[in-house]
N, C-alpha and C positions, 0 to 999 in steps of 0.2 A: 102243201108245205108252205109255212109262213116264212117270209123273208124280212119282216120288219116287226120289231117289238111293239109298235103302235097298233098292230093288227091283233094282238093278244086280247081276248075277251073271255072272262071267266065269270060265271054266275056267282053273285055274292061279293065280287070285287068292284068297288065303286070307281077306283081310279088307279092308274099306274103312272108313276113319274120316273124319269131317268135322270140321275145326277150327271150333268153334262159339263160342269165346271166347278172348281173350287178356288177361291182367292184368299190370300192374306191381305188384310186391310190394316195399314199402319196409321193410327190416329193418336195424336199426342196432346190434344187440348183438354179432353174430358175424361177419357177412359184411364183407369189406373194400370191397365195391362199393356198399353202401347199397341198391341196387335190383337185383332180378332179375325174370324173367318166368315166368309159368305159363300154358301153353296148355291148354285143355280141348277134348277131342275126343269126339264122339259116334259110336258104332258103329251098324251096321244093326239091332241089337237094342235100341236106345235106352238103352244104358248109356254112362256118361260116365267119362272118364279124364283126369286132369290130370297134366302133366309140367312140371318146372322146367327152365329152361335153365342154371341154376347147379348144378353137380355138387359134392358134398361128399365129402371123403376119409373113409373109415372106418378103424377101428383096425387093419385088415389092409393098408392102403395102397391100396385100390381107390377109385375115384371113382364115385359114383352120383348120379343125379338123384332128386329127390323125386317120388313117384308117389302119386296119390290117386284113389280110385274113388267113384262115387256114382250115385244115381238121378236126379240133376239137376246142372246146371252148378255151382250153388252148393255142393252137397255134395261134388263132386269137387274144387272149389277149396279148400274148408275142409280136406278130408282131405289134399290136397297140401301145404298150408301146415303142417299139423300134422306131416306126415311130415318136412318140412324141419327143423322145430324138433326133432323126435325124433332126427334124424340128427346133430344138433349137441350133444346132451346128454352125450356121452361125454368131452367136454373142457370145462373152465371157459371162459367167454366170453373172458377175456383171453388165453387160450392159443392161440386160433385165429390163423393166419397166412394171408397171401394165397396161399401155395403149397398150402394145404389146400383150395382151391377151384379149379374148372376150369369155364370157360364152354363150353357146347356149341357146336360148330361151327355157323355160320349155315346151312349146308346141311342139317344134321340137325335144326335147330330152326326 
């Protein structure tokens, strides 16, 4: 009998991650929404990854979510927030428009 989700291994499944935290991030300088979310997932190797639900356009016209990695929930959260900030540095704060952001589909997030 298994006692830990990290021990689950099924042929054909590449990776299992568990959502271990969800945060509301209030940002008032660039985003038109004031708030977005970051979810942090833990994998079966005890590594943490944070993903934002708010995607930011890059200078090539592609939308990307902020991603941060860490050895803890807090480190992944901080790195995800810093990634979001870094993604917005290529334009002055007053130049950002609502069309420069895309919310992830609820199904994907």
